[in-house]
N, C-alpha and C positions, 0 to 999 in steps of 0.2 A: 390361620396360624399366626401367632405373634412372632416377629423377628426382632432381634436386637442389632442395631446398626452401631458399630464401634468406630467413632471418628470418621464417619462417612462424609465425604465432600460432595455437596449438592446444593442447589439453590434453595432458599428458605421456603418458597411456595411448594416445592416438591417434598421437602421434609415435613411441612405441615400436613400435606395430603397423606403421607404415610403414617403420621402420628394419629390422624383422624381415623385411620384404618386399624388402629390398635397396636402399632409398632412402637418400640422404645429406642431412644437414641442415647448414646453415651459419647461425650465429647472430651477429649484429652485436656489436661491443664493448659492454660495459657496465661499471659500476663494479666489480663483483666480478671479472670476468676481467682488467680492467686492473690491479687491485690484486695479483692473483696474478702476472701477468707482470712487474710492477714489482718485486716482491719477488725473483723469480728473477734479474732483471737486476742487482739490487744485489749478490747473492751472486756472480754471474759477474764483474762488474766489479771487485769486491773482490779476487778471487783472481788475475785476469789482469792487474791493474794493474802497470805503467802502459800496457799495451796494451789496445786495445778487443777484447773477446772475439771478435767476428766477423772480426778481422784478425790475431789473435794467432798463427795458424798460420804466418804469414810472418816472425815474429820469433823463433822458437825451434825447436829440433829436435823431432821428433814425440814422442820419449821424454819431454821436458820438458812438452809439452802434456798427455800422459797423466798425468804426475805431478800436474799442477794440476787437470785436469778430473775425473780418477777420484774423488778424495775429495769434491769438491763435490756429486757426484750423490747419494750417501747422505745428505750433510748437508742437502740440500734435501728429500729424500724424507721424512726423519724429524724435520724441524724442527717444533716445535709450531705455529708460525705457518702453515706450509704446510697442515697439516690444517684449520685454521680457514678459511683462504682457499679451499681446494678445496670445503669444505662450503658456503661462501657462493656459490660458482659454481653448484653443483648446485641450491641453493635458487633462485637467480636464473633457472635454466633452467626452473623450474616443477615440479620433481620434489618429491614428498612425502618429506621426510627420514626419516619413521618407516617408510616402505616401501622406501627406497632404501639400498642398501649400496654402499660406495665402496672401491675398492682404492687403495693408496698411489700417488701420482703418480710418474711418471718424468721425469727431466730428460735430454734427448737433445741430442747435438751431432753434426752431419754436416758434416765438413770438405769443402773444395772441392778438386777436381782430384786425388783419390786420395791426399791427404796422410795420412789415417788412415781405414782401412776395416774395422778389426777391433776386437774388445773394446769399449772405451768409446765407440768411434765406428763400431760395426758398422752397415753399410748393409744393411737387410733386402731380399732379393730377393722376388719374388712369394710371398705367403704369406697364410694366414688365421690369426688369433690362436687359433682353436679347435684348430689343430694342436698348440698348446702347452697343451692341457688347459683352456683357457678355456671357460666355460659358453656354450651356444648362445644364452642370453638376455643375454649381455654386450653392453653398448654402449660403444664407445670414443669418447673425447673428446680432441681434439687442438687445441693453441693454439700459435701462434708467439710467441717472446719478442722477436724483432726483425723488422723488415720482411724479407720474402723474395720470391723470384721463382718462376716456374714451373720454372726451371732448378734449383731447390733444394727442390722441394716433394715431397709424396707423390703417387703415382699410384694411381688405382683402376682395376680391370680387371673391370668388371661382366659381361663376356661369360662369366666363369667362375662367376657366381652359382649357376647350376644345373648346371654342368659340373665333375665331379670330375677330379682328376689324381692320379698317384702322387706321394706326398710324404714318405714315411718316418715318418709319425705313428704307425704301428703299432709302431715301435721306441722311441717316446718315453714315458718315465715322468716325470711332473712332480716327484715326490718325489725321484727320483734326481737330476734336474736342479737342484733346490734344494740338494742336498748337494754338487754338483760344479760344474756349468756356470755358475751365477749368481755364485758366489764367485770364479771364475777370469776374469771378464770383463776386468779391467784388465791381466791378464798377456798378453793377445793384442794385438799392435801391428801386425805386418805381415800376419799370416794368422790367421784364426779357425778353430781346430781343434776347437772344442766340437761334440759330437754334437747336432745340432738338426734338426728337420724342415725340409724345403725341397723344391722341385720335383725329382723323380727322372726326369723326362721333359722333352723340349723343350716350351717354353711360348711363347705368343704374347702379348707385352705390349700390342700394339695390336689394336683401338682402346683408348685409355685416357683417363681423366679426370684432370685436374690442377686442384685448387681452390686459389686464392690468395685469402687474406683478410687484412685489416689486423691489426696487433698488437691483441690483445684480442678478436679474432674467434675463434670456436670451431667446429670441425667435428665432427659426430657421425655415427657409422656402426656397423654391426654387426660384431661380432668374427668373423663368418663371411664378411665382405666380403673379396674378394681385393684386396690392395694391396701396394705396394712403396715403397721409398725411391728416389727419382730420383737417379741419379748426379749429384752436385752439380758444376755447371760455372759457378756464378754468380760465383766469385772471393771469396766470403765464407762463413764457417762459418754454417750454419743451426742455431740453437738453438730447442728446442721443449719443451713440456710435454705429456704425455698421461696420462690416468687412465681408469679403467673404472668402470662402474656396473652393478648388477643390481637388478631390482625383485623383492621377495620374493613378491608376488602372482603374478607371471609364473612364478617358480620353482615355486610350489605348483600352478598350473594348467597347467603345461607349455607356456606360450606362449613361442615363441622363433623364431629363424631356422632354416631347414632344415639338416640335416647331410648333405652330399654326399660328403665324403671324409676325415673325421676319425676316427681309430681309436686315439687315444692313451690312456694309462692315467693315473689320478689326476684331480684337479680342483683348480683354483685358488680355489674358493669359500671356503676357510678364510682367504684373504687379505683378504676384504672385511669392512668394518665398517659398522654401521648409522649413518646420518647423524646421528641424534639423540643417541645415547649411546655409540657405539663398540662395541656388542655384536656378537658374531659371528653369522654366518648359523646359524640353528637346526640342531643336529646331525642331526636326521632328514632335513632337506632336503639337507645335504651328503652324507649316506649315499646318498640317492636318485640323486645325480649322480656319485658316486664310481665308479671302475671299476679293475680290475686289482689288483695287489698293492702292498704297501709293503715293499720289500726291506730287508734289514738295513742299517743305516747311512743309510737315506733320511731325508729331512726333510719333514715335512708343511707347515710354514710357514717360509719363508726369513727369517732374521734376520742382518743383516750383523754382522761381528765388530767393526767400528769405524764411528763415525758422525761 
């Protein structure tokens, strides 16, 4: 049974254990999370001016929305200020920065009523992040940038925690995706044709959990947790930030969520950097969790051509 822990005070190792068992954590706003969301709001409001970002979709054709939103995503991801702010959030969560490795954060935008459903605004169906070569010890952290509703939230599907489904992950190579799929995101506006994992059989979205938290609140869950993007019917674009963490002691000791249906090749562990000094995950650990081949032309770590 999945439990939701609301602002529960406990050591980070205990929290990670509970997350690896399929539980979900919700943490109240604090100075670090509010600073991160405020910085992201500033970038969005600058590029969408004079329109408010959550209503801009009603003021321009979808192609113009993509022209604006597409470039601000990597700008946020690789801004030096973003890295400092995310590190502050992780520290505020009680994690040991010397043991915690952090992936670059993502800036997401989910428009309302089917305005943009591909590429930069791709709405993910039911999925586990581990289908995309994420380590089973990965923890996902998600923050809203503006107020949102259940009609524009994420949904969790915990009845699939121990139940596997056919998902195409056996055809997915992370290094090939780095070389092709990630760079092509902004090219997809009406239909996303990138080869990605996803349900290959009928799925049951219900029962489902939708967690709504205030701006500055943060939701933590396992990369193995089945979740999806709710079709946004709120009338406003939902903007959010998400990032991932792994604990190096868990990698060494093999502590993680169970693997019920992920068969992908490669690993995203090379994307993570230590909280204290930006060092990569030790090579011997990456090798332990790597799998499959690195085809010619594939890319181990994705680096955008423009920022």
